[in-house]
Backbone bond lengths (Angstrom), bond angles and torsions (degrees), N, CA, C in turn:
res aa  C-N    CA-C-N  psi(-1)  N-CA   C-N-CA  omega(-1)  CA-C   N-CA-C  phi
1 M - - - 1.431 - - 1.597 110.47 -
2 R 1.394 114.69 135.82 1.440 114.62 171.66 1.529 112.93 -76.86
3 Y 1.314 106.90 121.60 1.503 108.08 -176.84 1.599 109.56 -160.64
4 I 1.260 116.88 115.45 1.510 117.40 179.00 1.392 113.11 -60.21
5 G 1.324 115.22 127.24 1.465 119.06 -178.54 1.581 107.55 96.24
6 S 1.168 126.91 -0.89 1.452 127.83 170.90 1.548 115.25 -66.50
7 K 1.288 114.17 132.85 1.455 120.60 -172.65 1.500 110.22 -92.12
8 T 1.291 120.52 5.15 1.428 120.12 -174.71 1.462 120.02 -50.64
9 R 1.383 115.64 -36.68 1.423 121.14 177.33 1.501 112.61 -74.95
10 I 1.297 123.98 -12.07 1.442 122.09 -177.53 1.549 112.31 -119.81
11 L 1.378 111.59 21.89 1.544 116.71 179.27 1.548 111.92 -56.91
12 D 1.289 115.20 -40.49 1.520 120.25 -175.37 1.549 101.51 -64.20
13 F 1.332 123.03 -53.91 1.477 124.76 -175.08 1.428 111.37 -56.87
14 I 1.441 119.65 -44.69 1.408 122.21 175.44 1.512 115.48 -57.71
15 S 1.377 116.90 -46.00 1.495 122.56 -179.32 1.536 109.41 -62.68
16 E 1.291 111.19 -44.62 1.532 116.02 -170.75 1.541 108.44 -70.16
17 T 1.356 115.69 -37.91 1.557 119.48 178.81 1.519 106.21 -69.52
18 I 1.371 122.42 -42.31 1.411 114.52 179.80 1.545 115.93 -68.10
19 E 1.330 112.99 -38.16 1.517 116.66 176.91 1.484 112.11 -66.10
20 S 1.269 123.28 -32.41 1.425 126.81 179.08 1.557 116.16 -77.26
21 T 1.381 113.84 -27.43 1.432 114.27 179.19 1.705 107.45 -98.86
22 Y 1.263 117.98 -32.46 1.387 121.60 -171.36 1.665 111.01 -102.73
23 G 1.280 113.24 -43.10 1.420 118.66 -179.04 1.576 113.42 123.54
24 A 1.306 115.35 -150.81 1.485 117.91 177.00 1.577 115.36 -64.46
25 I 1.310 108.73 131.04 1.546 114.02 178.06 1.459 114.37 -74.86
26 D 1.383 115.96 -31.25 1.509 120.98 179.99 1.457 109.05 -47.96
27 Q 1.421 111.49 126.08 1.486 120.69 178.06 1.582 114.14 69.59
28 A 1.216 121.53 -2.40 1.475 123.21 -179.21 1.599 106.18 -76.43
29 I 1.336 111.22 154.92 1.523 117.33 172.81 1.426 112.50 -96.28
30 I 1.255 115.41 122.14 1.580 122.61 -172.76 1.478 106.76 -123.16
31 A 1.451 111.35 134.43 1.524 115.50 178.18 1.619 104.81 -112.54
32 D 1.193 112.48 133.83 1.466 122.59 172.50 1.593 102.87 -117.95
33 L 1.358 112.11 99.93 1.453 117.58 -169.89 1.469 115.08 -90.38
34 F 1.286 114.10 -15.55 1.483 119.04 170.69 1.547 114.76 -126.17
35 A 1.395 113.36 66.86 1.452 120.26 -156.80 1.478 109.91 -64.02
36 G 1.284 128.95 -31.44 1.470 124.19 179.68 1.440 108.61 59.94
37 T 1.432 116.50 -119.74 1.446 121.15 177.76 1.368 117.52 -75.05
38 A 1.267 116.94 -1.69 1.514 122.69 -173.11 1.415 119.82 66.55
39 S 1.343 118.47 14.78 1.467 127.56 -174.06 1.637 108.68 -66.23
40 V 1.321 116.20 -42.64 1.456 118.25 177.57 1.514 118.14 -69.57
41 A 1.417 111.25 -41.09 1.474 116.27 169.78 1.411 117.96 -63.01
42 E 1.308 114.92 -40.79 1.592 120.73 171.95 1.542 114.46 -59.08
43 M 1.304 110.54 -40.58 1.509 111.05 178.15 1.496 112.21 -61.62
44 F 1.430 117.35 -44.15 1.320 122.36 -171.49 1.636 105.63 -73.87
45 K 1.355 118.05 -29.32 1.509 121.95 176.95 1.554 101.89 -63.50
46 H 1.246 123.19 -45.90 1.459 123.08 -175.25 1.611 110.89 -65.65
47 K 1.322 113.04 -29.11 1.450 117.77 177.23 1.561 115.86 -87.16
48 N 1.380 110.46 16.07 1.478 124.27 169.82 1.519 110.04 70.51
49 A 1.226 115.92 33.17 1.641 117.91 178.39 1.637 101.83 -95.88
50 Q 1.293 104.72 159.68 1.576 113.74 174.91 1.576 100.73 -90.59
51 V 1.267 117.27 123.11 1.489 125.21 -172.98 1.429 115.24 -108.17
52 I 1.269 113.22 125.47 1.596 121.31 171.03 1.412 106.43 -110.06
53 S 1.304 116.22 119.28 1.601 119.19 -179.37 1.492 105.03 -129.41
54 N 1.410 108.37 155.65 1.432 119.03 179.61 1.475 108.76 -162.50
55 D 1.392 117.31 145.89 1.477 125.41 170.95 1.494 103.81 -158.56
56 Y 1.412 112.96 153.35 1.367 123.75 175.63 1.399 118.87 -71.09
57 L 1.346 116.06 -28.00 1.489 126.09 -172.37 1.547 110.54 -81.96
58 N 1.367 111.22 132.29 1.538 115.58 177.26 1.367 117.74 -57.08
59 F 1.340 121.02 -40.76 1.413 125.77 -179.95 1.493 111.42 -59.25
60 S 1.311 115.20 -35.75 1.489 121.07 179.63 1.546 111.01 -73.83
61 Y 1.266 115.29 -31.45 1.534 115.72 172.76 1.435 111.89 -66.63
62 A 1.278 122.35 -42.15 1.572 125.75 175.61 1.530 108.51 -56.37
63 L 1.426 115.90 -41.57 1.498 118.08 -176.94 1.535 107.77 -73.45
64 Q 1.319 117.54 -34.52 1.535 118.03 -178.42 1.483 106.36 -64.61
65 I 1.273 117.70 -43.68 1.430 120.74 -174.75 1.568 107.67 -61.63
66 A 1.239 113.09 -52.22 1.518 121.28 176.55 1.458 114.78 -51.92
67 K 1.324 116.30 -60.34 1.369 122.59 -171.77 1.658 118.79 -84.23
68 I 1.291 113.22 -34.42 1.495 119.15 -176.99 1.553 112.06 -102.34
69 K 1.257 119.06 -48.55 1.471 118.18 -173.69 1.582 109.59 -75.75
70 L 1.230 118.77 -47.60 1.601 118.70 -177.12 1.451 115.31 -76.76
71 N 1.230 118.26 136.13 1.499 125.15 174.22 1.467 111.42 -109.17
72 S 1.459 118.49 -16.58 1.386 124.92 -178.80 1.593 106.82 -154.88
73 E 1.304 108.34 161.63 1.496 109.88 176.68 1.415 118.43 -63.15
74 P 1.373 114.86 129.60 1.522 115.66 178.14 1.453 115.43 -55.26
75 E 1.277 119.15 140.85 1.531 119.60 173.83 1.609 107.52 -85.36
76 C 1.247 108.25 120.43 1.400 119.89 178.66 1.558 111.15 -139.70
77 R 1.320 118.52 170.19 1.489 122.06 177.21 1.505 106.50 -61.75
78 M 1.225 117.90 -38.93 1.547 119.28 178.78 1.515 108.30 -107.99
79 G 1.369 121.63 121.10 1.317 133.90 178.36 1.560 110.17 -68.34
80 Y 1.403 115.81 151.75 1.479 122.06 179.53 1.476 108.00 -55.15
81 Q 1.330 123.49 -56.72 1.429 119.93 -174.89 1.571 112.93 -59.69
82 S 1.219 120.12 -43.78 1.488 122.48 177.81 1.531 107.97 -59.57
83 A 1.384 119.23 -46.16 1.358 119.91 179.04 1.622 114.71 -57.02
84 I 1.320 111.88 -45.60 1.458 119.12 179.56 1.544 109.95 -58.89
85 E 1.282 115.24 -47.17 1.620 121.56 178.88 1.533 107.48 -59.67
86 E 1.324 118.02 -42.21 1.437 116.80 -175.62 1.569 110.63 -75.15
87 L 1.305 116.84 -33.43 1.483 119.92 173.11 1.554 113.33 -61.30
88 N 1.328 108.55 -47.09 1.510 111.66 -176.64 1.495 110.58 -67.62
89 A 1.370 122.03 -17.45 1.463 124.29 -178.71 1.644 107.96 -92.15
90 T 1.293 114.07 -3.37 1.493 116.51 -168.55 1.624 105.70 -70.63
91 Q 1.268 114.65 139.56 1.448 123.95 172.07 1.466 112.26 -79.80
92 G 1.204 125.94 131.47 1.514 129.21 -177.69 1.436 112.90 -64.95
93 I 1.320 117.05 153.04 1.470 127.77 173.15 1.484 110.26 -125.24
94 E 1.348 120.18 158.65 1.382 126.22 173.46 1.410 116.54 -85.71
95 G 1.262 121.47 82.23 1.452 129.16 -174.26 1.542 109.51 -113.53
96 F 1.462 110.39 -157.19 1.518 119.29 -175.79 1.445 114.01 -52.35
97 F 1.282 114.98 -53.38 1.521 118.19 179.26 1.545 117.02 -54.98
98 F 1.301 109.46 -43.78 1.479 114.35 177.31 1.489 115.16 -61.73
99 K 1.398 112.59 -48.32 1.511 120.89 -172.83 1.486 109.91 -70.46
100 E 1.342 119.58 -32.71 1.429 123.29 -172.84 1.562 115.09 -99.30
101 Y 1.274 118.14 -26.22 1.492 118.59 -178.22 1.485 124.61 -123.60
102 T 1.379 113.06 20.13 1.443 118.88 175.77 1.419 107.52 -129.95
103 I 1.443 116.03 150.90 1.463 123.61 -176.42 1.594 106.96 -60.60
104 E 1.327 118.26 -41.87 1.428 118.73 -176.17 1.595 112.16 -68.18
105 G 1.304 112.20 -38.17 1.585 117.35 175.58 1.453 114.89 -68.84
106 C 1.280 119.26 -27.06 1.511 120.64 178.96 1.488 114.17 -93.42
107 K 1.344 119.43 6.33 1.438 119.53 -167.07 1.618 110.41 -62.25
108 E 1.201 116.97 -26.49 1.521 123.46 175.39 1.534 113.17 -85.19
109 S 1.356 116.46 -10.79 1.362 118.04 -176.18 1.549 115.36 -89.91
110 E 1.304 115.54 163.70 1.451 117.10 178.56 1.606 111.87 -72.20
111 Y 1.276 112.92 -19.43 1.438 117.78 -178.58 1.564 110.38 -122.63
112 S 1.323 113.22 143.10 1.474 118.66 -177.16 1.585 104.24 -105.95
113 R 1.358 116.06 138.62 1.366 120.34 170.90 1.477 113.09 -128.23
114 N 1.365 113.78 147.44 1.482 117.44 -169.58 1.622 110.30 -137.90
115 Y 1.333 113.24 55.71 1.448 117.65 -176.94 1.492 110.24 -91.76
116 F 1.311 121.97 -30.15 1.422 121.94 -177.98 1.568 108.07 -136.37
117 S 1.354 113.18 158.26 1.433 116.46 165.57 1.618 111.52 -71.03
118 S 1.200 116.15 155.57 1.468 119.19 -179.33 1.590 116.74 -54.72
119 E 1.396 106.62 -39.16 1.448 113.69 -179.29 1.579 113.58 -68.44
120 N 1.381 114.71 -40.33 1.400 121.50 -179.09 1.581 108.32 -71.23
121 A 1.191 125.24 -45.19 1.438 133.67 173.19 1.552 113.95 -51.81
122 K 1.263 113.12 -48.93 1.540 122.55 175.44 1.532 106.13 -62.19
123 K 1.289 122.30 -45.79 1.444 126.46 -179.04 1.527 107.85 -61.05
124 I 1.372 117.60 -50.16 1.344 122.15 175.15 1.551 113.39 -46.88
125 D 1.368 112.14 -56.06 1.444 120.63 175.86 1.494 112.71 -48.77
126 A 1.381 120.56 -51.62 1.405 121.19 -172.38 1.485 111.26 -70.50
127 I 1.455 121.68 -31.65 1.317 125.25 179.97 1.567 113.10 -72.16
128 C 1.433 112.38 -36.60 1.491 112.89 171.72 1.572 113.54 -66.95
129 M 1.322 116.30 -27.45 1.437 116.42 -175.12 1.557 105.45 -79.44
130 K 1.367 117.49 -39.16 1.536 121.72 -178.08 1.603 105.80 -66.49
131 L 1.362 116.51 -39.31 1.494 114.06 179.32 1.523 117.84 -61.57
132 R 1.375 107.68 -41.92 1.452 118.39 -179.87 1.667 108.63 -65.46
133 E 1.343 115.09 -35.83 1.501 120.40 -179.99 1.514 108.26 -69.55
134 W 1.377 119.56 -52.79 1.440 121.51 177.54 1.444 115.40 -52.54
135 K 1.402 118.10 -39.41 1.447 122.54 177.73 1.583 108.12 -64.07
136 R 1.343 112.82 -45.88 1.512 116.28 -173.75 1.456 113.24 -62.60
137 I 1.335 113.48 -37.38 1.582 118.86 -179.43 1.596 113.19 -89.89
138 H 1.365 115.04 -0.12 1.388 121.19 174.55 1.590 112.64 73.97
139 D 1.227 117.05 28.25 1.506 124.33 167.54 1.558 110.90 -71.13
140 I 1.238 113.35 -31.59 1.501 125.00 179.48 1.502 110.35 -134.17
141 D 1.372 113.30 143.72 1.534 116.87 175.76 1.555 106.99 -86.03
142 T 1.358 111.43 -179.02 1.517 115.79 172.45 1.456 116.38 -56.72
143 D 1.367 116.62 -42.77 1.474 120.42 -178.80 1.549 111.89 -63.37
144 M 1.281 112.89 -43.94 1.501 113.84 175.76 1.537 114.96 -68.29
145 F 1.276 115.87 -29.41 1.418 120.84 177.88 1.553 107.72 -60.68
146 Y 1.263 114.93 -47.94 1.451 122.44 -176.08 1.590 112.16 -73.18
147 L 1.386 111.53 -33.14 1.483 109.65 174.95 1.507 107.91 -67.52
148 L 1.265 121.43 -43.60 1.511 122.30 -178.31 1.627 107.67 -63.91
149 T 1.374 112.91 -41.24 1.384 113.96 -176.88 1.648 104.05 -63.46
150 A 1.166 121.78 -41.99 1.481 123.32 -176.92 1.604 108.76 -61.96
151 S 1.314 117.13 -34.04 1.510 120.94 172.62 1.572 108.25 -65.67
152 L 1.246 114.69 -43.92 1.469 118.99 179.15 1.591 109.08 -65.00
153 I 1.361 120.31 -40.32 1.476 117.05 175.72 1.492 111.81 -62.78
154 D 1.332 117.41 -38.23 1.575 119.43 -179.22 1.536 105.64 -66.43
155 A 1.298 117.29 -41.20 1.497 115.28 -175.87 1.495 109.19 -66.92
156 I 1.402 117.77 -40.12 1.551 118.44 -177.82 1.464 109.89 -61.31
157 T 1.299 120.33 -35.66 1.544 121.34 -176.21 1.515 111.16 -70.35
158 K 1.275 115.78 -15.82 1.551 122.18 177.13 1.503 111.01 -84.20
159 V 1.275 118.38 -18.77 1.476 121.63 -178.72 1.432 122.27 -123.83
160 S 1.368 112.91 8.37 1.439 117.47 -179.82 1.611 116.46 -88.38
161 N 1.228 110.78 147.11 1.519 113.86 -173.81 1.568 106.63 -92.16
162 T 1.352 113.96 63.24 1.461 117.71 -174.20 1.508 108.17 -134.79
163 S 1.330 124.46 167.01 1.337 123.24 174.13 1.620 112.11 -90.95
164 G 1.177 118.60 -5.00 1.483 130.62 179.74 1.465 119.19 130.19
165 T 1.268 108.40 6.20 1.610 118.19 173.99 1.483 105.52 -125.67
166 Y 1.376 121.46 142.35 1.290 118.01 -177.29 1.646 109.76 -106.01
167 G 1.464 108.03 27.28 1.441 111.80 171.96 1.584 114.09 -86.99
168 A 1.280 110.68 -4.42 1.541 112.60 174.83 1.512 107.43 -159.67
169 F 1.297 119.22 151.77 1.435 119.22 173.98 1.552 110.88 -102.41
170 L 1.303 118.30 167.89 1.461 120.98 -179.06 1.540 107.77 -78.47
171 K 1.278 115.43 144.59 1.431 119.77 -179.20 1.456 114.17 -73.93
172 K 1.236 116.64 -31.21 1.405 126.72 175.73 1.524 109.34 -108.98
173 D 1.397 116.46 132.35 1.442 119.36 -176.18 1.541 112.83 -58.41
174 D 1.239 120.90 128.89 1.389 131.84 170.14 1.489 106.24 -77.57
175 E 1.323 116.97 144.95 1.541 119.92 179.04 1.550 115.24 -58.40
176 R 1.407 110.87 -26.18 1.501 121.27 -179.08 1.491 106.18 -58.00
177 K 1.346 119.52 -39.63 1.543 124.03 -166.47 1.566 102.87 -59.98
178 I 1.319 123.52 -39.45 1.544 118.75 -169.88 1.495 110.42 -92.77
179 K 1.365 119.57 0.77 1.502 114.07 173.06 1.603 104.72 -73.00
180 P 1.333 112.91 149.88 1.334 120.43 177.18 1.662 107.56 -74.08
181 M 1.187 116.66 139.82 1.413 123.14 178.30 1.610 112.53 -74.23
182 H 1.290 112.81 131.53 1.521 115.09 -178.08 1.529 107.87 -141.54
183 L 1.182 122.80 125.83 1.505 127.21 172.58 1.450 107.50 -75.35
184 M 1.348 117.13 128.96 1.486 117.74 178.27 1.523 107.88 -105.05
185 S 1.381 109.13 159.94 1.407 114.04 179.37 1.573 112.92 -141.04
186 D 1.360 113.78 14.97 1.449 116.32 -177.16 1.477 113.91 -100.85
187 G 1.407 122.58 3.04 1.275 121.36 177.75 1.639 108.47 -110.05
188 E 1.243 115.88 -163.21 1.482 118.22 174.72 1.499 113.35 -120.33
189 L 1.399 113.09 114.57 1.492 118.64 172.49 1.373 114.84 -77.40
190 Q 1.290 116.95 -33.45 1.421 123.33 171.85 1.519 113.45 -148.69
191 S 1.317 114.37 167.71 1.435 115.92 -174.68 1.564 112.51 -62.21
192 G 1.355 114.12 127.58 1.424 114.36 173.48 1.604 116.39 97.58
193 A 1.339 117.04 -43.03 1.373 119.67 179.63 1.429 114.08 -100.78
194 T 1.272 129.07 134.40 1.418 127.10 -179.68 1.512 112.51 -77.62
195 A 1.191 111.88 132.30 1.462 117.57 174.35 1.596 106.73 -177.70
196 N 1.278 111.84 166.59 1.467 121.04 173.20 1.476 118.33 -145.56
């Protein structure tokens, strides 16, 4: 995931430093207090540590549920793979993301924003609406909601016109912006449950 401040590239350094100063990580209690993308917490989970993770950001909470809390797919009326397929087939709508984060959606506004293509922003809006509806009618539970939200977050980072922070968009369109957004399910978002 593109994210400024991500520790993904220094995971080996973090692990080696902890092990050389503390000892074996296996069965240790590890706290990741500013979890962000949850990559550090996830690494320690894979090393069999008991992980306590936290972050103020809502996107991080979804990633922590998907990567740290869950060890298998939540059992719901709607399974993960079926949900991903339906979300990918969803037709876009002009909602918040479209109106606030696309050139076309902001045309009546004082400010112009260029974070997403219109098509991808509409798809994000439709997927967000569908996830809330599925949760409301109990087709999915809270854990599945966050697992699917984490998949959406991962997909968004692959089509956003940013350098890795959403504080600003790129002035010139990055080729990512024009790629159609697609939620993946063939990788692993967290240990045990298939997602990407």
